[in-house]
N, C-alpha and C positions, 0 to 999 in steps of 0.2 A: 615655712620654715628654711627649705632648701637655699632659697634665694637668698636668706640671711648668712648661711653658712658658707655659700659660694661667695657672696661679699665679703665676709670676713678673711677666707682665705685668699683671695686676689689682693685685699689690702694688706695683710701680713707678708703676703710672697712678693709684693712690689719694692723695690728698691727705694730707699727713702732720697726724696727730692732735696740736694743741698744746694746751696747758693753757689754760684760758680766762682771759685777766687780769685780767677784772671780779671773779671770785671770791677772796675773801681765802683764805689759806691758814688751816687750823684754827689754827696757831699764834699767829696775830695776829688772832684773832676776840675780840671781847668777851665776856667769861665772865658769864654772866647766871645767877644764882643766885637760885632762888626756894623760899623757906623756907615750908613749908606743914605742916599736921598736920590728921587728922580731927576733933580737938577743938578746933580754932580757929575761933571765929565769923566772924572776917573771911576766913577760907580759904573756909568753909562759903556764906556769902553771895556771895563774888565769884569763887571758883573757876573756875567753868563758863565764866562770862564772859572772865575772863583768859586762860583756854586756849583757848577758841574765837576771840576776837577779836584775840590779841596772840600768844600761846606757837606755836599751829600755823602761823602765818605766820612767826615768827621761826625756826622750826626748820628752813625750807626754805631760809633765807638763810645763806650761809658767812660772815656777818660777825659772826655770834653762834654762841657756844656755850651752850645752854641747860642748866642743871642743876636738876632738881626735887630739893631737899634735904626730905626728908620727915621730918619730925621727930616722928611719932604716937608710935612705940614703939622700944623696942630694935631690933628686927628692922629697920624701914625705917630707922632711923638708920644700922643697919650697912652696908646695902644702899646709901644715899646716900654714905656715908663712902668707900665703893670709887670713886664717881663722882668725888666730889671730889679724892680721892688722884690720879685719872687726869689730872685739871686742874693739878695741882700746888699744890692749895689744901688739904690733908689737915687742916689746924688751922683750917680757916674757921670752923665752928660753935663753937668755944670763945669768939670774941668776937662773932660774928654770929649769935645764936641767936634773934632776933625772928620769931616766925612772921607770915604775912600780909605779907610784904615781899619786894620783889624787889631785890636786890643786884646792883651792876655792878663787874665786878673787872677791873682791868687784866691783859691776857694776859702780860706779862713781870715788872713788878714784883709782881704777886699783891694790889696794895694795891685797898681798896674804893674807887672813885672815887665812887660814889653809892649811896643806897637811897631807896625809895619804898614807900608803901604800896599794897598791892593795891585799895583801896577807891576810890584816885584813877580818874578816867576812862581809858577806853582811850587817848584821844589824849594826856592827860597823861602817860601811862606811855611811850607811844612816843617824844614828846617827849623825854622823861629818857633813854631807852635811845640815842636818837641824839645828844644832846648828849655822854654819856658816851663815845659811840663816837669822838665828835671828838677827844678826849684820847688816845687811841691810835695 
């Protein structure tokens, strides 16, 4: 009985946990599709920098949904297709198949807002992403 009363006191005395209003729900996150391939010279040259300086940070930010669309071979294309389908853009690669590019997609309309080459500086990439986010 003592444990039950103690548990109830702890439950009542605990502050209610609410959702953090500063974090955007996944449904309103800018969809960021990174088209890459192991045979792509731009990807080989810039991939590590983009991953380290940009994508690793964006993956921790609820305002962005990152999808790496690996176009290296049929197996990686199929795996990427599943991620694209989950985001509601299963036909994305039909029109947007350039590798070494980052595409910014509106979460509701699913329209490409902008695209940028990975050869651009990290600052320019981040500016483009922030500008695209302002459009949602």
